[in-house]
N, C-alpha and C positions, 0 to 999 in steps of 0.2 A: 685387161683387168686381172688383178690377182685373185687368189682364192678368198682372201678376207673381204675384198670389195664385192665379189660374187655372192658370198654368204650374206653380207649386210644388205645388199640389194634385194636378194630373195626375201629376207626378213621384212624389209620395208614394204615390198610388194604384198607379202602376206598380211601385214598390218593394214594395208590399204584395201585389200580385197577379201580374202578368206576369213580373216580374223576381225574385220572391221566392226562387226557387231559386238565384240567384247573389248575393243581398244578404248582406253579412257585417256582423255586429255588431263594433264596435271601440271603443276609448277613445283619445281624443287626450290626450296628456300634454304639458302646456306647463310648461317650467321657466324661471324668471327669477331672476337673482341679486338679492338685496335686502340691505339692512342695510349696516353698516360693514365695511370690509375688515379681516380679522384678519391682522395682520402676523406673528404667531407661526406660524399654520398656512398662511398664504398663500392663504386662501380667503375667499369671501363665503358667507353663508347663501343657500340656494337655495329659493325657494318653488315648489311644484309644484301645478298645477291639473289635474284630470282631468275630461273631458267625454265622456260616452258618446254614441254615434251609430251610424249604419249607412251602408253605401255599397257600391259595386260596384268590384271590382278587375278590371282588364283589362290587356292588353298595351299598351305605349307605342306610339302611332302612329309609323310610320316617319319622318315629317317631323320629329318631335321628337328622334329619335336623332341628328340632325345637330348638336345641342348637345353640345359636348365634355364637359359634366358628366353627360350621360345615358348609361347603359349599357343594352345589350340585355336585361339581366336585371332591370332596373327595372320597376316596374308603375305603371299609371295608376289612381288612386283617384278615384271620382266620388262627391261627397257633396252632398245637398240642403242648401243654405245655411240655409233656414228651420228645419231640424231641429237646428241647433247654436247655442249661445249665444256662440261665439267664432269668430274667423277661423282658418283653417288657415294656418300660417306655416312658413317654412323652419326646419329643425332641431326641429320638433315631433316627438314620438315617437307612433307608432300601434301599439297592441297589440290584436290581433284576439281574438275569442272563443276561438280554438284556441291562444292564447298566442304567435302569430307576432308578431315585432317588426319594425317598419319605421321608417325615418327619412325625413322629408319633405325632399327635396332641391330641389324646385321646386314652385311653386303658382301657380294662375291662377284668380282669381274671375271667373266668367262673369257679366257684368252684364246686367240686363234692361231696357235702355233708360234707365237712370238710374244711380244710384250704389249700388243694392242688388244684391248678388249673387243669382243664381238657384241656381247650383251652384258648388262648388269642384272644380277639377281639380288634383289633386296628384300629382306624380311621386314615388314612394316607393321606397326601397331597403331590402331585407331586411337586418336586423341579425343577426349570428351569435348 
């Protein structure tokens, strides 16, 4: 195994054991317009993809609050990259197992010495 696999395996084990009481199941909902523009309705068809995963929600670190787009009520979501088949992107929707809804307003793939992310750090904002 390489270092990347070792780190991701250790994180998965921590999610299963030491962090299991704070790990939250959720779905990433990605929407993308497709097809031709309908001039009558003024819309495009939207394709939606849903990917299930798990992660840890935490307070946003204070140094990230200096970004004018980040609010003190936003949360940091940490996801193990190897456990999802998609990247987490700005404007993705996150729906947790208790049906709380969030919008991704910022994301940062944490790379493992190459181009492969180890984790995604996403700043999410609760939707009403």
